[in-house]
C-alpha positions, 0 to 999 in steps of 0.5 A: 334848467337842462334835463338829463338827455339820453340818446337812444338808437338801434343800428346795424354793426356798421352804424346804419339805421334803415332796417329794411337794408340790413342783412340778414334781416334783424331778429331783434324784433321790438328791441327799440321799444323794450329799451325805450321803456326801461329808460323812463323818459318824461319826454322823447324828441325826434326831427321833422322827417321822422315825425312826418312818418307818424302824421295822418293829416293831409294839410291845414287851411292855408289862411286864418283870420285868427292871430296868435301870440308867439308863446307856448300853447298846451292842450295837456300838461298832465301826461306821463310822457310827451312826444316832442317833434322839431318842426321849425317851419310848420311842415307837418299836418298831424291829423292826430294829437298823440303818438302811442298815447304820448301827447304831441308837442311841436317845437316851432320857430316864430316864422310859422304862420297863424294858419298853421297854429290854428291847425295845430290848436284845432287838433289839440296839438301843443306847441312851443317856440324856440327861435326866430327862424331856426330852432335853438336846441338849448332853448328847446330843452330849457322850455321843456323843463320849465313848462312841462317839468321834463327832467329826463329827455330821450333823443331818438333821431333820426341821425341829423337830429341826433347829430345836432344835439351831439354837436351842441354838447347836449347829450349826457348819455348815449345808448346804442343797441347794435344788432347782428346785421350789416348794411354794407352800402352807401346812402343809408342814414347813420346814428349820427349825421348832419346836413351838408352845411354842417358836414365839416363840424366835428362833435366837441366830444372829449370822453366816452365812459362805458357805463354798461354793456349787455347782450339782448335777445337775438344777439343784439348788444346794448352799449351805454356811455356817459358823454363828456365835452370840451 
């Protein structure tokens, strides 16, 4: 069973998400956290590049004498919310077991080494498998629903991860907080993006129905859309 999936992002007026490049500097403060809390997700999910920004580890041992089955392993199943990170090839050494109090759950492929699995287990980092060598997002969200009871999942970027969910037709609601600032130059990440291999693939979006719009402190605007796909 698929969770209800909500994508939340904060951007400049021109759709860019690298806050340090915005002019004028945003006065919206902790707007992302405030909106995130109102959405009451059972879990939130980000990609490897964003996940690496939270990592504190320097690396795991390169080899292990242990062998592990390629099946879900959970350090915890009783959390109010989980922080899910897509890390297909096991690149992140965490050095922590949670982000902001939410236990980390890593989504891997079966190609990941036993040494990496040993490292995750040693730190109490849960993991699931969602593909042989590439992550299957539809399978990922099905596993989160089945194994952890996730009914409401927040997709929170970066742009490449958001774009992958969008092109897979998995996002039910889009929440964009537009701040009164512009980037105005090339090269910054966007709300939705893609790798070069998928740059010509259009999202199968058929309709976007406005659910609501409200002005937040500092002049930011919170737009909410229901997504329809062909």
